[in-house]
N, C-alpha and C positions, 0 to 999 in steps of 0.2 A: 504494499500501500504505500502511496507516495503524498506527502505533506507538504504542504506550503511552508517556505522557509523566510526567515527574515533575518537580514546581515550576512557575512559570510565568514565570521571567525569561527574557527574549529576549536572551542573551548571544551573543558572536560564536562560542563553541565550538558551537553547534547545529547547523550544516550540517556539520561536520567528524566530528561526532559520529554525524550522522545517516548520513553518506555511509560511514564506517567498519561500522555495522550493515547498511547496504542491501549492501556487499561482503561482508559475512560471509555473509549470507543467500542472495545471488547464488551464491556458490561452493558452498553446501550444497546448491542446488538444480539445479545444473548437474551433481553427480555421480553417476554412476550408482549404481544399485541395490547395496547392499553386504547382507553376508550379517549377520544381528542380531548374531553374537557377535562378529565383526569391528570391527562400529560401536560394542559396547560395551568395546573392549577399553582397558583402563587404562594400557597401556605408550604409545598414540599416538591423541591423539582427533584431531577433524576440525580443519581450520583455524579455526573459532569458539572451539576452546581456546587457540590461539594469541593470538586476539582479547581472550579473558578476561585472558590473562597480562600482556599488552599495558597494558589497562585499570587493572589493580591495580598494576605498574609506577608508571604515568602517574599514578596518584592520580586518575582520571577515574571520579568518583563516578556521573556522569549514564549513562555508559557502559556500565558494569557493572550499574546499575540494570536499565538494557535487557537486555542478555544475561541477568541472572538470570531475566526472564521470558521471554525468546526459546530459550535454552540451558539452561535448568537443570540439564538430564541431564548436560552438558558439563563441571560442575563438579567431577565425580567423577574427571575424566580427568587424567593426569600429564603434565608435559612431559619434555623430553630428559634432564634431571635427575633424573626421577623424583619432582618435586615435584606436588603437589596445588594447587590455587588457593590454599588456605587456609595451605599452607605458604609461598606466596609472599607473601600479604597480611599474615602473621606476621612476615615479615622485614621489612616496610616499618614506616612511621612515623605512618601514617594509620588512626586506629582507626576512622574511618567505613568506611573499604574493608573492613577487617577483621570489622566486623561485617555488612556487605552479601555478603562472601563467606561468611562462617559462616551467615547465614541461606540461602543459594541451596545451601550443601553438605551441610547437615544436622548434626544434631547428633554423629553419630558421626565425622564427618571430624575432629573435634580429636583422636582416637586413632590417623589415618592416620598412615603411615610413609615416610619417603624409604628408597631403597635402602640408608642408612646407619643405618638404624633411628632417626631422628630425628623427631620430632612436631613439630607446629607450636609448642608451648610450649617446644619444647628450641631452635629457632630464634628465637623471640621473646627468651628469656634471653640466648643467645648473643649477641643483637644489643642488649644491653643497654637492650631496649623494655619497661620495666615496665608502661605502660600495656597493653600488648597480652598481656602474660603475666598482668597483673591479670584483664583480661577473658576470656581463657581459661582460666584455673582457675575462675573464677566460673561458666563451663559446662562445668564437669566434667571439664578436663582433669586426668589425672593428674600429680601434682607430682613421682613419684618414676620416672618411665618413662626407661628405660636405652637405649641407642645400641648399636651393635653393639662397641662398644669399651668398656661399660658404665660409659660417662660419663652423668652426668645433671644434670637443670636444677641442683641444689644446688652440683656438683663448678663448673660452668661459672660459676657466681655468685661462685664462692669465686675462682677464677683471675681474674676481672676485677675483684674487690676491690669487689664489689657489697653490701653489709650490706643494703641496703634491701630488695635482690631476694631476698635469705637469708631475711629476716623475712619478707616475703611467703609465701614457700615454705613456710616452718616453720608460719605461721599457716594455711596453706591443707592442714596435715596431712602435709609432707612428713618421711620420717623421719632422724632427725639420726643413727642409727647404721646407716643403709643401707651395705652392703658394695657395695664396685667393682670395678675389676679389681685383681688380686692380693689382693683381700679388704683393700685401703685403705677408709677410712671420710672423711666430710667432715673430722673432725678431723687426721687424717694428712695432707691436702692442705694445709689450712689452716698446719699446723706446717711442713710442708717447706717451703711460701712464706714463712714467716715474718711472716704477717699476724695479729699480736697482737689486734688487735681483733675478727677473726673466730672466732680461737679462744676467746676471752673470750665469743662471742656463741653459739659452740657449745657451751660447757661451760654455760653459763645454762639452754640449751635441754635439757639433759638429756644431753649428749654421754659417754661412756665413755671416761675418763680413759684408760686403759691397754690400749685393744683393739691386737689383735697382729694383722697381715696376712699372707698366707699365709709369708712368710718370716721370722714372728717378730719385724717391726719396730714398735715404738711410734710413737706420734705425738712422744712425748720423742726417740726414737732419731732419726728425721728431721728434727727441729729442731735439735738436737745435728750432726749430719753437716754439714747446712748452714750451721752456725755463728750460728743466730739467737740472741742472747743474752735477749733481751726474753721470747720464748716458752718458752725453756727454763727461765727462770726462774719465768714464769709457771706452768707446770707442774709443775713442782718443788714451788713454794709449795702447789698443790693437792695436793700427796699423789703424784705421778708416781713410781713405781718407778725409784729410779735405779740399781738393781742389775741390772734387767731385759736378758736377752742375747736376741740372734736366732738364727734355727734353725743359724747358722756359729758361734754361742755368742759373736759379737761383743758386747762391752758397749758401755753408753752413751758410757762414757770413750774407748773405741777408736773409735767413730764420731765423735767430736767432734775426735778428731785427726787426721778428715779436713780440716776447715778451720783447725784449731790455733789458735784465737782464745785467748790467754791467760785472759782475765777468763773465759769461758766453762770453760776447763778449771779454772780456779779454783773458780769457782762449784761445777762437779761435785763435786769433792774436797770442799770444804767441806758438801755434802751428803751424803757418805758414799760416792762412787765409789772402787772399788777399782784402783788401778793395776796390781794385779797378777793381776789375771784376764784370760788369753791365749784368744784365738777358736781355733778347733777344728787351725789351721794351726801354731798355738804362737806366733803375733804377738801381742805387748802392746802397747798405748797407746805405750810409749816407743818401740817398733819404728817404727810408723805417723810418730808426730811426728819422728823422727831420718829415715826416709825421704822423707817430705814438705818438710823444711827448715825446720819450725816451730821456731825456736831459743827463744823464750821459753818456749813451751808445755813444751819439752823439759828446760828447767832446773827448770820445775817438778815435772816427773814425776820426775828424777832423785832429788829428796829422798824421795819415798814409792814409790820401786820396789825391792823387792828384789833383791839379786846372786843369791843363791839359785833364785829363779824366774827370771831371767833366764838363769841356769847350764842349768836343766832344760829350757828352750824350747830349747837348742841353736844358740841365733843371736845375734849380738853386734848392739847397738845401731850400734856402731861400723860394722859393715857396710852395715848398713840406710842410714846417712849416706852411705856410700863409693856405694853402690848409685845413690841418688837424686842423688848429686853435689855434695852440701852440704859443703864444706870447714869453712865455720863451724861447723856440729854437731860434724863430727868433732874440731874443737880444744876445743869446749866444755869447761870443766874438770870433773871428776869424772866425764866419762862412762865413761871406760877403768875407774873404779874399781867401775861395778858389772858389768864383761863379766868 
């Protein structure tokens, strides 16, 4: 049997490659006739499909070229994980393999999805493979495709701190204000993680400053909640609303008391945060700081908290400190004066 050959080099891999091809063809020829519907099943391909996946994982370009001629139809089949060959190639660091696989799979394959809804681009970005991502985007992969969790390539790039990948996606048309899970946008994610450089990049690309999630949380609220001083300062300097409240009426200052960073509390107060705004349960920032045991922040809040508002809440910061087991906060001077 004669096979199509690519290249003229006579290397030591020729025999092994030829053997794998012959075995794949032999297995195919020995199979009983199949119903045409079963033969084209996307959930389980013939043995030649596994040979394709093996060639991709091993970076065997010569074998993959041969298979793309002999078994081109099989490139639409999926493996046990529900991945197509293009998914597998996108997750490898060999761009030649990716090019060969796309050529054999056809242009529509760039939007094929795994059972979790992930496209080949999603896997390339997840793996930090910017060359693969660039190639797929140039071949019309959609930059904003979301998986079943509403994660997008942009969110993956943010989580892996890849400014270069973010820039690539933005240049290829990724929407900087695309909503994901719970209505959060890329700026929410970068702010939550405290990635100041990425926050700046998103703002320069046109990200809205104060978008609200489905729970009414802004990027500033998430940054304050996690104690990311640099990001909070950046957002405030850009004009973020320091008085915004979440769906449960929690203020930015209340969220900041979760981390209890004194410098962060002081910065928010400097920008006009109101220590007397309570959430719907009646808890004020001073209650949260006392319960979490943030002594230095508590001292700052005592100076700006109204005794009348505390009384109206019906809850004592002393009791909050006691409930949290923070005796030092109980003993702090003047705490009893506002209860």
